[in-house]
C-alpha positions as CSV (number, residue, x, y, z in Angstrom):
1,M,29.0,-3.8,-19.8
2,N,32.6,-3.7,-18.5
3,H,33.0,-4.0,-14.8
4,P,36.4,-3.4,-13.2
5,H,37.4,-6.0,-10.6
6,N,38.7,-5.4,-7.1
7,Q,42.3,-6.2,-6.1
8,H,41.5,-9.9,-5.8
9,G,40.0,-10.0,-9.3
10,L,36.4,-10.4,-7.9
11,L,33.4,-8.2,-8.6
12,T,32.2,-5.9,-5.8
13,H,28.7,-6.3,-4.3
14,S,27.6,-3.2,-6.3
15,E,28.8,-4.7,-9.6
16,I,27.1,-8.0,-8.9
17,L,23.9,-6.2,-8.1
18,D,24.1,-4.2,-11.3
19,I,24.8,-7.3,-13.4
20,L,21.9,-9.2,-11.8
21,L,19.4,-6.5,-12.2
22,D,20.4,-5.7,-15.8
23,T,20.4,-9.3,-17.0
24,T,17.2,-10.5,-15.3
25,D,15.0,-7.8,-16.8
26,E,13.9,-6.7,-13.3
27,M,12.4,-3.2,-12.9
28,V,14.0,-2.0,-9.7
29,V,14.9,1.4,-8.3
30,I,16.9,2.3,-5.1
31,I,16.8,5.6,-3.4
32,D,18.8,7.1,-0.6
33,S,17.4,8.5,2.7
34,H,16.7,11.8,0.9
35,G,14.6,10.2,-1.8
36,C,17.3,10.6,-4.5
37,I,17.9,7.8,-7.0
38,V,21.1,5.9,-6.5
39,M,20.3,2.9,-8.8
40,L,17.8,2.3,-11.6
41,S,17.9,-1.1,-13.4
42,K,18.4,-1.1,-17.1
43,S,14.9,-2.5,-17.7
44,Y,13.3,0.3,-15.7
45,K,15.5,2.9,-17.4
46,N,14.3,1.7,-20.8
47,F,10.6,1.6,-19.7
48,L,10.8,5.1,-18.3
49,Q,13.0,6.3,-21.1
50,A,15.0,7.9,-18.2
51,K,18.1,9.9,-18.8
52,D,20.1,11.8,-16.2
53,Y,18.2,10.1,-13.4
54,F,21.1,9.6,-11.0
55,G,20.8,11.9,-7.9
56,R,17.4,13.2,-8.9
57,H,14.5,13.0,-6.5
58,I,12.3,9.9,-7.2
59,T,9.2,12.0,-7.8
60,E,10.9,13.8,-10.7
61,V,11.6,10.5,-12.5
62,I,8.7,8.1,-11.7
63,E,5.1,9.4,-11.8
64,N,2.7,8.4,-9.0
65,T,5.5,6.9,-6.9
66,R,5.1,6.3,-3.2
67,L,8.7,5.3,-2.7
68,H,9.5,8.5,-0.9
69,H,6.6,7.8,1.6
70,I,8.4,4.6,2.6
71,L,11.2,6.9,3.9
72,E,8.6,8.7,6.2
73,T,6.8,5.6,7.4
74,K,9.6,3.0,7.4
75,T,6.9,0.5,6.4
76,S,6.8,-1.8,3.4
77,E,4.1,-1.7,0.8
78,I,3.7,-5.0,-0.9
79,G,1.7,-5.7,-4.1
80,T,0.1,-2.3,-4.6
81,I,-1.2,-0.9,-7.9
82,Q,0.7,2.0,-9.4
83,E,0.0,3.7,-12.7
84,I,3.2,4.5,-14.6
85,N,3.1,5.7,-18.2
86,G,-0.5,4.6,-18.5
87,N,0.1,1.1,-17.3
88,N,-1.4,-0.3,-14.1
89,M,1.6,-2.1,-12.5
90,V,1.9,-4.1,-9.3
91,A,4.7,-2.8,-7.2
92,S,6.4,-3.3,-3.9
93,R,8.3,-0.8,-1.8
94,I,10.6,-1.7,1.1
95,P,12.7,0.5,3.4
96,I,16.4,-0.3,3.6
97,I,17.3,-0.2,7.3
98,D,20.8,-1.2,8.6
99,K,21.6,-3.3,11.6
100,N,21.7,-0.2,13.8
101,K,18.1,0.6,12.7
102,R,19.2,3.6,10.6
103,L,17.1,4.3,7.5
104,L,19.5,4.1,4.5
105,G,16.9,4.4,1.8
106,A,14.3,2.3,0.0
107,V,13.9,-0.1,-2.8
108,G,11.0,-0.2,-5.2
109,K,10.3,-3.2,-7.5
110,V,7.7,-3.7,-10.2
111,I,6.3,-7.2,-9.7
112,F,3.9,-7.2,-12.6
113,K,4.3,-4.8,-15.5
114,D,0.6,-4.9,-16.1
115,A,-2.0,-5.7,-13.5
116,K,-3.8,-7.8,-16.1
117,E,-0.9,-10.3,-15.8
118,L,-1.8,-10.7,-12.1
119,Y,-5.6,-11.1,-12.9
120,S,-4.8,-13.6,-15.6
121,M,-2.6,-15.6,-13.2
122,A,-5.3,-15.6,-10.6
123,Q,-7.8,-16.9,-13.1
124,K,-5.5,-19.7,-14.1
125,V,-4.9,-20.6,-10.4
126,S,-8.7,-20.6,-9.8
127,R,-9.3,-22.8,-12.8
128,L,-6.6,-25.3,-11.7
129,E,-8.2,-25.4,-8.2
130,R,-11.6,-26.2,-9.7
131,E,-10.0,-29.0,-11.8
132,V,-8.2,-30.4,-8.8
133,D,-11.6,-30.4,-6.9
134,Y,-13.3,-32.1,-9.8
135,Y,-10.6,-34.9,-10.0
136,K,-10.7,-35.3,-6.2
137,N,-14.4,-35.8,-6.5
138,V,-14.1,-38.3,-9.4
139,L,-11.3,-40.2,-7.6
140,G,-13.4,-40.3,-4.4
141,Q,-16.4,-41.7,-6.4
142,E,-14.1,-44.3,-8.1
143,L,-12.6,-45.4,-4.7
144,N,-16.1,-45.6,-3.1
145,S,-17.3,-47.6,-6.1
146,S,-14.3,-49.9,-6.0
147,F,-14.7,-50.3,-2.2
148,S,-18.4,-51.1,-2.7
149,L,-17.5,-53.8,-5.2
150,I,-14.9,-55.4,-3.0
151,K,-17.2,-55.2,0.0
152,S,-20.1,-56.9,-1.8
153,A,-17.7,-59.6,-3.2
154,A,-16.4,-60.2,0.3
155,I,-20.0,-60.4,1.7
156,R,-20.9,-63.0,-1.0
157,L,-17.7,-64.9,-0.4
158,I,-18.3,-65.0,3.4
159,S,-22.0,-65.9,2.9
160,K,-21.0,-68.7,0.6
161,G,-18.4,-69.9,3.1
162,Q,-21.0,-69.8,5.9
163,A,-23.4,-71.8,3.8
164,D,-20.7,-74.3,3.1
165,G,-19.7,-74.4,6.8
166,D,-16.2,-73.1,6.0
167,A,-15.0,-71.6,9.3
168,C,-11.9,-70.1,7.7
169,L,-14.0,-67.8,5.4
170,K,-16.3,-66.9,8.3
171,N,-13.5,-65.4,10.4
172,R,-10.0,-65.6,9.2
173,L,-8.5,-63.9,12.3
174,E,-9.7,-66.7,14.5
175,C,-8.8,-69.6,12.2
176,S,-5.3,-70.9,13.0
177,D,-5.2,-72.9,9.7
178,C,-5.4,-69.7,7.6
179,R,-2.5,-67.7,9.1
């Protein structure tokens, strides 16, 4: 991919965005305020097998899309299920609004290419939470057991000291010789 540089030899914002999206394997689409595609990442192009997508309405290129509804509502949709090419994907859609509160377009991003990935991740997190709870319980029991041993040893030591008449063992805080 050859990107011309600006007069200072630096990449433009658009070029940087293209490079980032194409090298990170992100599935992202950007539409203008009329719902026409202005950018489609390489990964998304490959998945959709899209050709001649630029300038076409989003509904002509991506089935079951709701990205054009974001233009109407100006409200984000985060983590919704969308079926594309027979795959249940988890997608997010966000309006693009400038500092003057004008709607410029919207961006859509596939977060999980298969909803099963999300369920699998949730199961792993749940399993890890159960493991943490188990080890917390085991540690708590160990600490209680250790504390009980220390406590009973201290009681025996104090009792022995009292039987021997040792005032220092009886109450170390009051004994000036033990400080």
